[in-house]
C-alpha positions as CSV (number, residue, x, y, z in Angstrom):
1,X,-28.0,19.7,-56.9
2,X,-29.6,19.6,-60.2
3,X,-31.9,22.6,-59.6
4,X,-29.0,24.8,-58.8
5,X,-27.1,23.8,-61.7
6,X,-30.2,24.2,-64.0
7,X,-30.3,27.7,-62.5
8,X,-26.9,28.4,-63.0
9,X,-26.9,27.5,-66.6
10,X,-30.2,29.4,-67.2
11,X,-28.9,32.5,-65.5
12,X,-25.5,32.1,-67.8
13,X,-27.8,31.9,-70.8
14,X,-30.1,34.9,-69.7
15,X,-27.1,37.0,-69.8
16,X,-26.2,36.8,-73.4
17,X,-28.0,38.8,-76.0
18,X,-28.8,37.7,-79.5
19,X,-28.1,40.1,-82.3
20,X,-29.4,39.1,-85.7
21,X,-27.5,41.0,-88.7
22,X,-30.0,40.7,-91.9
23,X,-32.0,42.6,-94.1
24,X,-35.0,44.0,-92.0
25,X,-38.2,42.5,-93.1
26,X,-41.4,40.6,-91.6
27,X,-39.7,37.0,-92.0
28,X,-36.5,38.4,-90.4
29,X,-38.6,39.9,-87.3
30,X,-40.6,36.7,-87.1
31,X,-37.5,34.8,-87.1
32,X,-36.1,36.7,-84.3
33,X,-39.0,36.6,-81.9
34,X,-39.3,32.6,-82.5
35,X,-35.3,32.7,-81.3
36,X,-36.1,35.0,-78.4
37,X,-38.9,32.9,-77.4
38,X,-37.5,29.4,-77.7
39,X,-34.1,30.6,-76.1
40,X,-35.6,32.7,-73.6
41,X,-32.7,35.3,-74.5
42,X,-33.0,38.9,-75.1
43,X,-32.5,39.7,-78.8
44,X,-32.5,42.7,-81.3
45,X,-32.6,43.0,-85.3
46,X,-29.4,45.1,-86.8
47,X,-29.8,46.0,-90.3
48,X,-26.6,44.4,-92.4
49,X,-26.4,47.7,-94.4
50,X,-25.5,49.9,-91.3
51,X,-22.6,49.8,-89.4
52,X,-22.5,48.4,-85.9
53,X,-21.4,50.5,-82.9
54,X,-19.9,49.1,-79.7
55,X,-21.1,46.0,-78.4
56,X,-21.9,45.6,-74.9
57,X,-22.0,42.2,-72.7
58,X,-22.1,38.8,-74.3
59,X,-23.2,38.9,-77.5
60,X,-24.2,35.8,-80.1
61,X,-24.5,37.3,-83.1
62,X,-26.4,35.5,-86.1
63,X,-25.1,36.7,-89.4
64,X,-27.5,36.1,-92.4
65,X,-25.2,35.1,-95.2
66,X,-28.1,35.2,-97.8
67,X,-28.3,38.7,-97.4
68,X,-24.4,39.5,-98.0
69,X,-22.6,39.8,-101.2
70,X,-18.4,39.5,-101.1
71,X,-18.4,43.6,-100.4
72,X,-20.6,43.2,-97.2
73,X,-18.8,40.0,-96.0
74,X,-15.5,41.9,-96.0
75,X,-17.0,44.7,-94.2
76,X,-18.4,42.8,-91.5
77,X,-15.3,40.3,-91.1
78,X,-13.4,43.5,-90.4
79,X,-16.0,45.4,-88.4
80,X,-16.5,42.2,-86.2
81,X,-13.0,41.6,-85.8
82,X,-12.6,44.6,-83.9
83,X,-15.2,44.0,-81.3
84,X,-14.4,42.4,-78.0
85,X,-13.9,38.6,-77.6
86,X,-17.3,38.2,-75.9
87,X,-18.8,38.2,-79.2
88,X,-19.8,34.4,-80.6
89,X,-20.4,34.5,-84.3
90,X,-22.7,32.2,-85.8
91,X,-23.4,32.2,-89.8
92,X,-26.8,31.6,-90.7
93,X,-28.1,30.6,-94.3
94,X,-24.6,29.6,-95.4
95,X,-24.3,28.3,-98.8
96,X,-23.2,24.8,-99.1
97,X,-20.5,25.9,-101.4
98,X,-18.9,28.3,-99.0
99,X,-15.3,27.3,-98.8
100,X,-13.7,26.0,-95.4
101,X,-10.9,28.4,-95.9
102,X,-13.3,31.3,-96.1
103,X,-15.3,30.4,-93.2
104,X,-12.0,30.4,-91.2
105,X,-11.7,34.2,-92.1
106,X,-14.6,34.9,-89.8
107,X,-13.6,36.4,-86.5
108,X,-15.1,35.1,-83.3
109,X,-16.7,32.1,-85.5
110,X,-18.1,29.5,-83.2
111,X,-20.7,27.6,-85.5
112,X,-22.2,27.7,-89.1
113,X,-25.7,26.8,-90.4
114,X,-26.0,25.9,-93.8
115,X,-29.3,26.7,-96.0
116,X,-30.5,23.2,-95.7
117,X,-30.6,23.4,-91.6
118,X,-33.8,22.7,-90.1
119,X,-35.0,25.4,-87.8
120,X,-35.0,23.1,-84.9
121,X,-31.2,22.3,-85.4
122,X,-30.6,26.3,-85.5
123,X,-32.2,26.8,-82.1
124,X,-30.4,23.9,-80.5
125,X,-27.4,24.7,-82.2
126,X,-27.7,28.5,-80.8
127,X,-28.4,27.0,-77.4
128,X,-25.4,24.7,-77.4
129,X,-23.3,27.8,-78.3
130,X,-24.4,30.0,-75.6
131,X,-23.5,27.2,-73.2
132,X,-20.2,27.3,-74.5
133,X,-19.8,25.0,-77.5
134,X,-19.6,25.2,-80.9
135,X,-21.7,24.2,-83.6
136,X,-19.7,22.8,-86.9
137,X,-20.1,19.9,-89.3
138,X,-18.1,17.1,-88.9
139,X,-16.1,17.8,-92.1
140,X,-15.6,21.2,-91.1
141,X,-14.6,20.4,-87.7
142,X,-12.0,18.5,-88.7
143,X,-10.8,21.2,-91.3
144,X,-10.5,23.7,-88.3
145,X,-8.8,21.2,-86.3
146,X,-6.1,21.2,-88.6
147,X,-5.9,24.7,-89.4
148,X,-6.4,26.2,-86.2
149,X,-3.0,27.6,-85.7
150,X,-3.8,31.1,-86.9
151,X,-5.7,31.9,-83.4
152,X,-3.6,34.0,-80.9
153,X,-3.8,34.8,-77.3
154,X,-4.2,38.5,-76.2
155,X,-4.3,37.5,-72.4
156,X,-1.5,37.8,-69.7
157,X,-2.2,34.3,-68.6
158,X,-1.6,32.8,-71.7
159,X,1.9,33.6,-71.8
160,X,2.1,30.9,-69.2
161,X,1.3,28.5,-71.5
162,X,3.7,26.6,-73.8
163,X,3.3,26.5,-77.8
164,X,2.0,22.8,-77.6
165,X,-0.4,23.8,-74.6
166,X,-2.0,26.5,-76.8
167,X,-2.5,24.1,-80.1
168,X,-4.3,21.7,-77.9
169,X,-6.5,24.6,-76.4
170,X,-7.4,25.7,-79.9
171,X,-8.3,22.1,-80.8
172,X,-10.2,21.8,-77.7
173,X,-11.9,24.8,-78.4
174,X,-13.7,23.6,-81.7
175,X,-14.7,20.2,-80.1
176,X,-11.4,17.8,-80.8
177,X,-11.4,14.3,-78.8
178,X,-8.2,13.5,-77.4
179,X,-7.6,11.2,-80.1
180,X,-8.3,13.7,-82.7
181,X,-5.9,16.0,-80.7
182,X,-3.2,13.3,-80.9
183,X,-3.6,12.2,-84.5
184,X,-3.4,15.9,-85.8
185,X,-0.6,16.9,-83.5
186,X,1.3,13.5,-84.3
187,X,1.5,12.7,-80.3
188,X,0.2,9.9,-77.9
189,X,-3.1,10.2,-76.0
190,X,-1.4,10.0,-73.0
191,X,0.6,13.2,-74.0
192,X,-2.2,15.0,-74.9
193,X,-3.6,14.0,-71.6
194,X,-0.3,15.1,-69.6
195,X,-0.9,18.3,-71.4
196,X,-4.4,18.9,-70.7
197,X,-3.5,18.2,-67.0
198,X,-0.8,20.8,-67.2
199,X,-3.3,22.9,-69.0
200,X,-6.0,22.8,-66.6
201,X,-3.7,23.6,-63.9
202,X,-2.4,26.8,-65.4
203,X,-5.6,28.6,-66.2
204,X,-7.3,27.4,-63.2
205,X,-10.2,25.2,-64.8
206,X,-11.6,21.7,-63.7
207,X,-12.8,20.2,-67.0
208,X,-13.0,20.5,-70.9
209,X,-15.9,22.7,-70.7
210,X,-14.3,25.3,-68.5
211,X,-11.0,25.1,-70.6
212,X,-13.3,25.7,-73.7
213,X,-15.3,28.9,-72.0
214,X,-12.0,30.1,-71.0
215,X,-10.8,29.8,-74.5
216,X,-13.8,31.7,-75.6
217,X,-12.9,34.7,-73.5
218,X,-9.4,34.8,-74.1
219,X,-8.9,33.9,-77.7
220,X,-8.6,36.3,-80.7
221,X,-8.1,35.8,-84.6
């Protein structure tokens, strides 16, 4: 059973592609090769100064913030916002002073790696995102938990969900526990559990991981 689950997880990871958006250099090429080897994933480098055409399949975008000025950031936020929801965006080399409200403006955001982040943590973080998780600091996660109302659904099934169920799913998507959800929405933990039970039935999932995966496929900014 363990081998079957491990094989399924490996197949899911291998079905994804890593796209490193940065300024082409020997260092960037070396980083991409290291990530491809460590994660056993296909990957390619894209020049941050060039537009990105249609994205095919499930793509994990690693965007190098150290190479982006304000104009480029605005361009890429708009560009990526037009792409399909199969994109998972990760910010790399993010300045420590970069504001949470600015991070929230990025579409498909699934993780933030700061400039101080060690390379092994980056690899593990990307691996987690590929598996359906998010990678945020505790403070950033807390901020997003309380400011995630701007996520919107674009799926027919979502019309079956109540406003409260959508709020809870948004918070579940960024890693909030039942207690954190209850505190942020001013409801009891038992009420959260009831909403989760009803939510899981409506979107035909069995657990939190599957619910997060469904949300990543069906939520857009």
